[in-house]
N, C-alpha and C positions, 0 to 999 in steps of 0.2 A: 504493500499499499504505500500511498505518498508519505514522505518524511517529514519532521517538523518544517524543515527549510522550505519544503515544496508548498506546504500548507501557508506558510508565513509570506511566500512571494505570490500566491494566488489572493491571499487578504490585501495585499497592497495594490492589487491591479484592480482598482475599483471601476475603471472602465468596461471590464470584462462583466458587470453584473448591473441589474435594475432591480428597483423595488417595484414589485408585483402589486395590483390593487388590493389584494388582501392583507399587504402589510408587510409578506415575507420578501426575501432577498432572491433572485433567481438569476440564471445564466442570461445575458443580455441578447435580445433579438429585435429585429425590425418591429416596429409598431408596438412594442410590449413596454410597460413602464406605468407606474402610478403618476398622476397629476402631481407636480411639482418636484419631481426627481431630479430634473435637470437643473434645478437650483440648489438641490440639497447635494447632489453629487459631488461638485468642487469643494463645498465645505467639508464633507466626509472626508476627501482625499487628504486636504488641508490637515485636518484634525488628526488623521492616522499619522501622517507624515510628522507632525509637530509632538505628538507623543512618542513617535518611535526615536526622533532624534534625542529627546530628552532621556528616555530610557537608555539608549546607547552611550551618552555622555556619561550615566552612571556606571553602567558596565565596563565601559572603559578604563575606569579608574579602580576596578577590584582586581584582586590578585588573581583570580580565574577569570581573565576576561572572556567574554564571549558576545555572540551577536544575539541581538534583540530577536524573539520570536512573537507568533501570534498571541501566545499564551501570557507573556508580558504585557503585550498590548492590551489583552482583554482585561487583566488584572488593574491596570491603569485605569482602564476606562470605568471598572466597577468602583475604585475609589473616587474618581471624579463624580460618578453618577450619584453615589451615596452622599457624598458631600454637599454637591448641587441641590439634592433633594431633601437636604437636612435631616436624613435617615441616620446618619452617624455624625455626631461632633467630631470633627478632628482639625484643630486649627493648623495642624503642619501641612494639610493639603492646600490651603489658601495660595501660598505662594506658587505652587505648581499650577493651581487653577488660574492664576492671574498670567502665568508663562504662557499657558495655552491659549489663552483668550487673545494674548498679543500675538500669538502665531496664526490665528484665524481672525484676519484684520475686519471682516465685515460682521462679525459675531461680537456685539458688545452687552447683550443681555443676558443676565444669569439663566432665565428661564428657557431661552433660545439655545443656549450652549447645553443646558440639561437635556433638551430634548435631542440634540445633536449627538451627545454623548451615549444616550439611550439607545438611539439608532445605531451607533457604532457598534456596540455591545451585540446586538441583534443581527447586525451585519457579519460580523465575524463568526458568529455562532453558524448562521446559515451557509456561509461560504465554505467552513470546515465540514460541515454536513454534505454539502453538495461534490466538494473533492472527493469525500469518502465514500461516496456512492459509485464510484468508479470501479469496474471489475479488475480485480487482481490479477496479476502476471501469470501467478501459479498458485497453486494450493499443496503442492507436494511437500513443501518445507515444513508443514505441520506433522508429517507421518509419526514423529517421534513422540507427540503429544497424543494422537490417535491410538498407537501403540500402549502407552501409560494407561489411558482410560480403558483400554480392553483388557488390562492384566487381570485376571481373576484371581491373583495370588493376594490381593489387597482389597480392604473391605471397601474401597472406594478411591477417586481421585478428583478431587476439585480444581476448578479453574476460577483464579481472579484476575482480571485484566481491568487495565486503565483505558484500553482503546475503544472507540466508538464505532468502528467499522463491524461490519457482519461476517467477516473473514471465517473466524473460529467456529460460529455456530452454523455456518453452511457447510463446513466440513464435517463437523459433528453429525448434522441431520442427515449428510450423505451417507455417514456410516451407521445410520440409524442408533446413534448412542444418546440415550436420553438423558435429560438433566433438567433441575430445577432451578429457574432464574427469576422467580416472583410472579411469573404472570400465570393466569389459568388457562382452561382448555379454550381453543378459538371460539369465537362467538361472530361467524361471518368472516369479515375482513379484518377483525381486530381480535387481540387477545387482551383482557383488561389486566391491569395491575392489581394483584392479590397478594400481599405479603403472607398472609397466613399458610400459603403454600410452603413456605420455608420449615414450616412445623412437620413437614411430612418427610419421612426417612427416604433418602435417595442416596444411591452410589455415587452420584455426582452433582455437585453444587456448581453452577456457571454464574457467577457474580460478575457484572460489568459494573464496576464501583463509580464510573463517571458517566454513566448513561450511554446513549446508542442513538445513531442516526435514524433508528426507526422507532425510537420511543416519541410519541406525541401526545398533546392534551386534546381530548374532544369535549369540549363544553367544560372543561376543567378537570376531566376525569383521566388519568394516564392510561394510556393503551400501547400495546406493541402492535405497529400496523404492518398487517400481513400482506397488502396489497399495493402493487405500485401506485395506482390511482388512488392517493389518500383523500384527495377531495371530494371523491364520490363513494366513501366507504360505507358500507351496511351492515348491519349486524343480521345473525342467522334469520331472524325474524323478518327481515326485510326493512327495517326501520333505517332511514337515511340520517347518518351522523352529520354533526355541523362542520365547519372547515376546521381543519386541524390547525395547532398553534406551532410556533417555533419548535426544532427537534430539542428533545429533553437532554442537553449534553452540559456536563460540568467542565467548564474551561477556566481558564487562568492560572493562578499560583495560589498565593495565601488565602485568597478568598474562598477557595475551596474548603478549607477547615470549617467556615461559617456555614457553608451551604450542607455540609455533612448533617446538620439538623433538620433538614426538610426533606420533604418526600420526593422521590423514594430513597434518597441517599442513607437517611437514617436507618430505614431497615436493612439496606444492604450492608452498612457498615455494622450493625448488630450481628448479621448473621456472618459476615467476614470473620468477627471476632470469635463468635461461637464455633466456627467451623475450624480456624486456627488452633483453638484450644484442642482439637482431636488430632491434629497433624503431627507426626513425628518429623517428616523431611519436607521442605519447600524448596521448589527449584524456580529461579527467577531468570527471566530472559526478556531483554528489551526494556527493563526498566532502570531509569538512572537515578534511582533513590533520591528523587526530588519533592515528594509529597511527603511532608511532615506527619499528616495523618497516618498515612500507612506505615510510615517509618515508626511512629510511635506503637503501632500495633506488633510490627516486626521485633521491635526491642523488647516489649512485654513479653512476647511468646520465646524469645531467646531466654530471657532472664528466668521466666517460671518454671521450666521443666529442663532437666538436665539431658534429656532425649532429643530436644530439638536441634535439628540439623538443618542449615541453610547454606545452599549452594547455587553460586551465581554461574550462569552459562555465557561465556564472553571470549571471543577470540584473543582479545589483550590480556587475559588472565588478570593477575591482581591489579594491573594499571587501569582496569575499568572502575576501580572504586576511587580513583583519585578526586573526580568531581563530586563525589557523595557527600551528603551533609554530616554534620558532626556526629549525629546519633549513630550512623552507620559506621564511621570510622571507630567511634569506640567498641561497636560490637566486634569489628575486624580485629583490633588489637587486643581485647578480651578473649574471642574465641578462636581464632586462627591457629593458635599454637596448640591447642586441644583438638583441632580438626572438626570442631562443630560449626565452622563457618569457613568455606574454603571455595575457589573458582575451579572452573572446568573450562579449558582453553579451547572452546568451541562453541559456536553458536548453536541454537537448538535445531536449526535447519542443517547442520552438517554432523548431526550425531544420531544415535539411536537409543530407544528406550534400553536394549539389551546392553549396550555399551555403559550406559549410565548405572544401572542397577549393578553390574559387574564390578566397576570402578570404585563405586562408593558403597558396595554391600547393602544396598538398599533391599530390607526385607530379609537379610541375612542376620540369623541370631548369633 
């Protein structure tokens, strides 16, 4: 699927998108676009560039210098929106707000900037969802995951992912591997969010901790869209549903911790913690250890049981932890020498479940 850099580049290409009459952002096409978009588009482009420049100025001064990504932009927008709407009182944001307003020379009113910032957040979320709807080049790299879930020598194998795309579930469905993900049985073109299903025993729990591109709200009720034509979804009884809202995706950086208390993330986090308490071995692939909420769960899990074992799959071996946050470094310093935390010098797509079981004696008494 598209990388973080690819998604960031897409977000910055404002001319590639337009605002639909229903308020969502879609790919630009002739004679398509809501009234007023031609006036809003240059302001949105200016806002994104101004915020990006300010964020890059900050990261350039840090020890681990890096490029700004779309998650940084969304976090900054969320801070601006909360400040301008007076949802959170944060005097430290006011100077940043003034810099942003100067960067958008035609916007001088607080409420006008607040609306533009809100548009920017929805725009980023919609563009990311659109880009992740693209078909993947291959699904063969998940063979190791399928082998692990098919291994009958274990009570089960759970998957926790921060990805929003549909790649993993499409592979699991093609292999007829059943899992509990928080949604009930299909009701026509949708499956409704029913967190009580997490109480049901299952060999496999599949938790998308940051939402999914096919999770949407219909009249305020969360559902997993099963049809491509979401604007004309019907229930099994034939009832036409209203227009869906923006995709339910948790995007940003530190704003995610606050949103973990909202539906559906609260139930997902609670189930994540519960399932982690039942797990002896956790394998990590494609995660940079940047989410403080997830890191806290991993730290507690490692400290609470002497049987917990954390294996990081990465071609760079130990070097992949260099950019990890402090909590992860503390785990590495404490548990690497006892082999309870270690790295495996290969990505998930370049190894097999048999090799991992053998080399790390997984399931061997």
